[in-house]
Z-matrix of the N, CA and C atoms (Angstrom, degrees):
N
C 1 1.452
C 2 1.521 1 108.36
N 3 1.310 2 117.01 1 139.06
C 4 1.454 3 120.82 2 178.78
C 5 1.521 4 109.80 3 -90.39
N 6 1.297 5 114.67 4 157.26
C 7 1.458 6 119.89 5 178.45
C 8 1.507 7 109.73 6 -112.96
N 9 1.313 8 115.23 7 151.38
C 10 1.448 9 121.76 8 179.23
C 11 1.517 10 107.57 9 -116.47
N 12 1.311 11 115.33 10 136.18
C 13 1.447 12 120.23 11 177.40
C 14 1.523 13 108.66 12 -103.13
N 15 1.324 14 115.83 13 131.09
C 16 1.453 15 120.97 14 176.69
C 17 1.520 16 108.63 15 -122.74
N 18 1.320 17 115.19 16 152.52
C 19 1.447 18 120.01 17 178.87
C 20 1.525 19 111.46 18 -66.70
N 21 1.286 20 115.84 19 160.76
C 22 1.473 21 120.72 20 -177.78
C 23 1.529 22 112.13 21 -61.48
N 24 1.324 23 117.16 22 -40.05
C 25 1.469 24 118.86 23 -179.58
C 26 1.526 25 110.68 24 -67.48
N 27 1.333 26 116.81 25 -37.77
C 28 1.461 27 120.39 26 176.69
C 29 1.524 28 110.19 27 -65.81
N 30 1.298 29 116.75 28 -43.20
C 31 1.461 30 121.58 29 178.56
C 32 1.524 31 110.24 30 -59.97
N 33 1.317 32 117.68 31 -43.27
C 34 1.459 33 121.35 32 179.49
C 35 1.527 34 111.17 33 -63.00
N 36 1.330 35 116.28 34 -40.84
C 37 1.467 36 119.83 35 178.15
C 38 1.528 37 111.17 36 -64.56
N 39 1.326 38 116.59 37 -42.82
C 40 1.465 39 120.51 38 178.57
C 41 1.525 40 111.40 39 -63.85
N 42 1.308 41 116.28 40 -42.10
C 43 1.464 42 120.19 41 -179.90
C 44 1.521 43 111.42 42 -64.90
N 45 1.315 44 117.13 43 -30.37
C 46 1.465 45 121.25 44 -177.10
C 47 1.534 46 112.81 45 -82.78
N 48 1.334 47 116.98 46 -12.77
C 49 1.461 48 119.59 47 -178.72
C 50 1.524 49 111.26 48 -65.78
N 51 1.322 50 116.11 49 132.16
C 52 1.465 51 119.19 50 178.43
C 53 1.529 52 111.37 51 -86.05
N 54 1.325 53 116.04 52 59.24
C 55 1.454 54 121.39 53 -178.20
C 56 1.524 55 110.25 54 -100.67
N 57 1.332 56 114.30 55 152.75
C 58 1.450 57 120.16 56 176.81
C 59 1.523 58 109.02 57 -61.76
N 60 1.294 59 116.75 58 137.87
C 61 1.461 60 121.12 59 -177.44
C 62 1.510 61 109.36 60 98.76
N 63 1.282 62 116.15 61 135.14
C 64 1.453 63 119.73 62 -173.97
C 65 1.525 64 114.20 63 -93.47
N 66 1.327 65 117.04 64 -27.08
C 67 1.460 66 116.78 65 -176.25
C 68 1.524 67 111.21 66 -90.86
N 69 1.304 68 114.55 67 166.01
C 70 1.459 69 122.09 68 -176.45
C 71 1.524 70 111.56 69 -61.80
N 72 1.332 71 117.71 70 -38.88
C 73 1.451 72 121.59 71 -179.55
C 74 1.530 73 110.62 72 -61.53
N 75 1.315 74 117.16 73 -44.55
C 76 1.466 75 121.00 74 179.87
C 77 1.525 76 110.83 75 -63.80
N 78 1.317 77 116.96 76 -39.35
C 79 1.464 78 120.06 77 178.81
C 80 1.526 79 111.08 78 -66.47
N 81 1.319 80 117.19 79 -42.55
C 82 1.464 81 120.21 80 178.00
C 83 1.527 82 111.00 81 -63.93
N 84 1.325 83 116.99 82 -40.61
C 85 1.461 84 120.55 83 178.07
C 86 1.533 85 110.62 84 -63.15
N 87 1.322 86 116.93 85 -39.09
C 88 1.470 87 120.52 86 177.77
C 89 1.522 88 110.97 87 -63.59
N 90 1.326 89 116.40 88 -41.06
C 91 1.465 90 120.20 89 178.49
C 92 1.532 91 111.11 90 -66.27
N 93 1.320 92 116.55 91 -41.13
C 94 1.462 93 120.53 92 178.45
C 95 1.527 94 109.98 93 -63.78
N 96 1.321 95 117.14 94 -44.70
C 97 1.463 96 120.46 95 179.15
C 98 1.526 97 110.86 96 -61.64
N 99 1.319 98 117.12 97 -43.48
C 100 1.467 99 120.55 98 179.49
C 101 1.525 100 111.06 99 -61.14
N 102 1.320 101 117.51 100 -40.65
C 103 1.469 102 120.68 101 179.50
C 104 1.518 103 110.91 102 -68.72
N 105 1.326 104 117.85 103 -41.63
C 106 1.463 105 120.45 104 176.99
C 107 1.525 106 110.65 105 -61.44
N 108 1.317 107 117.28 106 -42.82
C 109 1.463 108 121.42 107 179.11
C 110 1.529 109 111.34 108 -65.22
N 111 1.332 110 116.76 109 -38.63
C 112 1.471 111 120.52 110 178.31
C 113 1.522 112 110.64 111 -62.71
N 114 1.326 113 115.69 112 -46.21
C 115 1.466 114 119.90 113 179.96
C 116 1.526 115 111.45 114 -67.42
N 117 1.330 116 116.68 115 -36.61
C 118 1.459 117 120.84 116 178.06
C 119 1.524 118 110.45 117 -64.45
N 120 1.310 119 116.37 118 -42.76
C 121 1.468 120 120.74 119 177.61
C 122 1.528 121 110.34 120 -61.52
N 123 1.308 122 116.85 121 -41.92
C 124 1.468 123 121.48 122 178.22
C 125 1.531 124 110.63 123 -62.43
N 126 1.322 125 116.98 124 -42.19
C 127 1.458 126 120.79 125 178.47
C 128 1.521 127 111.89 126 -64.52
N 129 1.322 128 116.52 127 -43.44
C 130 1.466 129 119.44 128 178.41
C 131 1.534 130 111.25 129 -64.57
N 132 1.318 131 116.59 130 -34.93
C 133 1.465 132 119.82 131 177.41
C 134 1.530 133 110.36 132 -64.16
N 135 1.326 134 117.25 133 -44.18
C 136 1.467 135 120.65 134 178.23
C 137 1.528 136 110.71 135 -63.65
N 138 1.326 137 116.89 136 -39.71
C 139 1.463 138 120.76 137 177.38
C 140 1.528 139 110.71 138 -62.36
N 141 1.337 140 117.33 139 -44.02
C 142 1.471 141 120.68 140 178.90
C 143 1.533 142 111.60 141 -61.99
N 144 1.323 143 116.15 142 -40.05
C 145 1.472 144 120.15 143 179.29
C 146 1.530 145 110.31 144 -61.42
N 147 1.326 146 116.90 145 -45.84
C 148 1.461 147 120.36 146 -179.17
C 149 1.531 148 111.66 147 -71.76
N 150 1.328 149 117.87 148 -34.58
C 151 1.472 150 120.69 149 174.48
C 152 1.528 151 109.96 150 -60.58
N 153 1.327 152 115.93 151 -43.70
C 154 1.468 153 120.19 152 -179.76
C 155 1.526 154 110.45 153 -67.02
N 156 1.320 155 117.26 154 -40.76
C 157 1.462 156 121.26 155 -178.04
C 158 1.525 157 111.55 156 -62.08
N 159 1.348 158 116.34 157 -41.86
C 160 1.458 159 120.24 158 -175.64
C 161 1.529 160 113.25 159 -103.38
N 162 1.329 161 117.04 160 -6.60
C 163 1.456 162 120.61 161 177.28
C 164 1.520 163 114.00 162 67.66
N 165 1.333 164 116.27 163 29.22
C 166 1.468 165 120.29 164 -178.53
C 167 1.521 166 110.15 165 -162.59
N 168 1.326 167 115.33 166 168.67
C 169 1.462 168 121.35 167 175.68
C 170 1.531 169 109.48 168 -78.39
N 171 1.318 170 115.76 169 168.39
C 172 1.465 171 120.11 170 177.69
C 173 1.527 172 110.80 171 -62.56
N 174 1.337 173 117.01 172 -42.23
C 175 1.469 174 120.00 173 179.31
C 176 1.530 175 110.89 174 -59.56
N 177 1.337 176 116.43 175 -41.76
C 178 1.465 177 119.34 176 177.42
C 179 1.530 178 110.93 177 -67.10
N 180 1.329 179 116.51 178 -39.43
C 181 1.462 180 122.63 179 177.72
C 182 1.524 181 110.21 180 -55.38
N 183 1.330 182 115.96 181 -46.57
C 184 1.467 183 121.18 182 179.51
C 185 1.526 184 109.91 183 -70.71
N 186 1.330 185 116.93 184 -47.55
C 187 1.462 186 121.51 185 -177.17
C 188 1.517 187 113.19 186 -61.29
N 189 1.322 188 116.27 187 -33.81
C 190 1.469 189 120.19 188 -179.86
C 191 1.529 190 112.35 189 -88.56
N 192 1.316 191 115.86 190 2.59
C 193 1.471 192 121.71 191 177.24
C 194 1.532 193 111.52 192 51.90
N 195 1.319 194 114.74 193 50.26
C 196 1.462 195 121.09 194 -176.26
C 197 1.525 196 111.47 195 -61.49
N 198 1.310 197 117.26 196 -38.36
C 199 1.472 198 119.99 197 -179.42
C 200 1.529 199 109.82 198 -58.69
N 201 1.322 200 116.75 199 -47.44
C 202 1.471 201 120.38 200 179.69
C 203 1.528 202 110.89 201 -66.98
N 204 1.331 203 116.22 202 -43.13
C 205 1.469 204 119.90 203 -178.35
C 206 1.523 205 111.84 204 -62.73
N 207 1.324 206 116.57 205 -28.23
C 208 1.473 207 119.78 206 -179.70
C 209 1.528 208 111.87 207 -97.22
N 210 1.313 209 116.40 208 16.80
C 211 1.456 210 120.77 209 172.03
C 212 1.509 211 115.81 210 75.03
N 213 1.312 212 117.80 211 26.21
C 214 1.467 213 121.81 212 176.78
C 215 1.526 214 112.31 213 54.48
N 216 1.318 215 117.19 214 39.07
C 217 1.462 216 119.66 215 179.41
C 218 1.523 217 109.99 216 -67.73
N 219 1.315 218 114.57 217 155.97
C 220 1.460 219 121.13 218 -178.31
C 221 1.528 220 110.88 219 -57.37
N 222 1.318 221 116.90 220 -45.84
C 223 1.464 222 120.81 221 -177.67
C 224 1.526 223 111.75 222 -61.10
N 225 1.314 224 117.08 223 -46.28
C 226 1.464 225 120.62 224 -177.73
C 227 1.527 226 110.27 225 -68.94
N 228 1.313 227 117.07 226 -39.35
C 229 1.475 228 120.59 227 176.48
C 230 1.530 229 110.64 228 -61.11
N 231 1.335 230 116.22 229 -44.97
C 232 1.465 231 120.62 230 179.11
C 233 1.525 232 111.04 231 -62.82
N 234 1.324 233 116.30 232 -43.84
C 235 1.467 234 120.53 233 178.26
C 236 1.526 235 110.77 234 -61.79
N 237 1.326 236 116.66 235 -41.81
C 238 1.463 237 120.53 236 -179.71
C 239 1.523 238 111.06 237 -61.41
N 240 1.321 239 116.77 238 -45.10
C 241 1.469 240 120.20 239 179.66
C 242 1.522 241 111.27 240 -66.91
N 243 1.321 242 116.52 241 -43.42
C 244 1.466 243 120.29 242 179.04
C 245 1.519 244 110.75 243 -63.32
N 246 1.313 245 116.09 244 -42.99
C 247 1.466 246 121.03 245 -178.22
C 248 1.525 247 110.83 246 -65.10
N 249 1.313 248 116.32 247 -43.16
C 250 1.470 249 120.26 248 177.82
C 251 1.526 250 110.49 249 -60.26
N 252 1.316 251 116.78 250 -41.73
C 253 1.458 252 121.31 251 178.00
C 254 1.522 253 110.70 252 -63.38
N 255 1.320 254 116.68 253 -43.95
C 256 1.472 255 121.45 254 -179.86
C 257 1.526 256 110.56 255 -61.28
N 258 1.321 257 117.20 256 -44.66
C 259 1.466 258 120.97 257 -179.38
C 260 1.528 259 110.09 258 -62.06
N 261 1.315 260 116.79 259 -43.28
C 262 1.467 261 120.81 260 177.50
C 263 1.516 262 112.43 261 -64.79
N 264 1.318 263 115.97 262 -40.60
C 265 1.462 264 121.16 263 179.42
C 266 1.519 265 110.71 264 -64.96
N 267 1.319 266 117.35 265 -43.04
C 268 1.464 267 121.13 266 178.43
C 269 1.531 268 109.82 267 -59.01
N 270 1.317 269 116.96 268 -46.06
C 271 1.468 270 120.71 269 -179.97
C 272 1.528 271 111.26 270 -61.40
N 273 1.321 272 116.77 271 -43.30
C 274 1.463 273 121.27 272 179.31
C 275 1.521 274 111.14 273 -64.31
N 276 1.330 275 116.91 274 -45.43
C 277 1.466 276 120.60 275 -179.80
C 278 1.526 277 111.20 276 -63.93
N 279 1.322 278 117.16 277 -40.80
C 280 1.467 279 120.22 278 178.25
C 281 1.525 280 110.63 279 -63.46
N 282 1.321 281 116.94 280 -39.87
C 283 1.467 282 121.50 281 177.96
C 284 1.524 283 110.47 282 -64.18
N 285 1.331 284 116.72 283 -45.12
C 286 1.470 285 120.03 284 179.99
C 287 1.524 286 111.48 285 -65.51
N 288 1.310 287 117.00 286 -39.38
C 289 1.463 288 121.29 287 178.38
C 290 1.531 289 110.08 288 -63.65
N 291 1.325 290 117.08 289 -42.69
C 292 1.469 291 120.82 290 177.47
C 293 1.526 292 110.72 291 -63.01
N 294 1.331 293 117.02 292 -41.10
C 295 1.467 294 120.62 293 178.12
C 296 1.520 295 110.80 294 -63.42
N 297 1.319 296 116.79 295 -43.02
C 298 1.458 297 121.05 296 179.42
C 299 1.525 298 110.37 297 -62.27
N 300 1.321 299 116.56 298 -45.94
C 301 1.463 300 120.59 299 -178.72
C 302 1.523 301 111.38 300 -68.27
N 303 1.316 302 116.88 301 -36.31
C 304 1.466 303 119.79 302 176.77
C 305 1.526 304 109.89 303 -65.23
N 306 1.323 305 116.27 304 -42.06
C 307 1.469 306 120.23 305 178.00
C 308 1.524 307 110.14 306 -64.33
N 309 1.337 308 117.15 307 -36.75
C 310 1.465 309 120.81 308 177.32
C 311 1.520 310 110.96 309 -61.23
N 312 1.332 311 116.45 310 -37.12
C 313 1.465 312 120.35 311 179.64
C 314 1.516 313 112.49 312 -64.86
N 315 1.341 314 115.68 313 -23.44
C 316 1.466 315 120.34 314 -178.33
C 317 1.531 316 112.88 315 -100.74
N 318 1.343 317 116.78 316 1.49
C 319 1.461 318 120.51 317 178.58
C 320 1.520 319 109.30 318 -77.46
N 321 1.326 320 117.61 319 141.89
C 322 1.468 321 119.13 320 174.87
C 323 1.517 322 110.25 321 -66.28
N 324 1.303 323 116.55 322 148.11
C 325 1.466 324 120.92 323 179.31
C 326 1.512 325 109.96 324 -63.46
N 327 1.330 326 115.68 325 145.09
C 328 1.475 327 121.40 326 -179.98
C 329 1.507 328 111.88 327 -71.35
N 330 1.353 329 116.31 328 175.65
C 331 1.474 330 120.39 329 -177.24
C 332 1.503 331 113.20 330 -65.01
């Protein structure tokens, strides 16, 4: 296992956090999970906005060739690229969150 060195001020801030888990590793994992969840929520919000705008899911958007049907306009092209990125980001974040939670299940219990 590798070790991470943090500055004294960072260590003091981490120690002062009222997070579940008493050791530094548990606190860092909680912070990582919170950030992944925040980004996931942001991605789902962007997906909902685009679903509402086009009245369909991304898969339907692609399958119905909406970009071509709307004449390859700048707005639709931009939305298509942004939406594709959001869908990929959501999948990546969900995978990372599952990995983090799976690793948590294998962590030894704290003191």
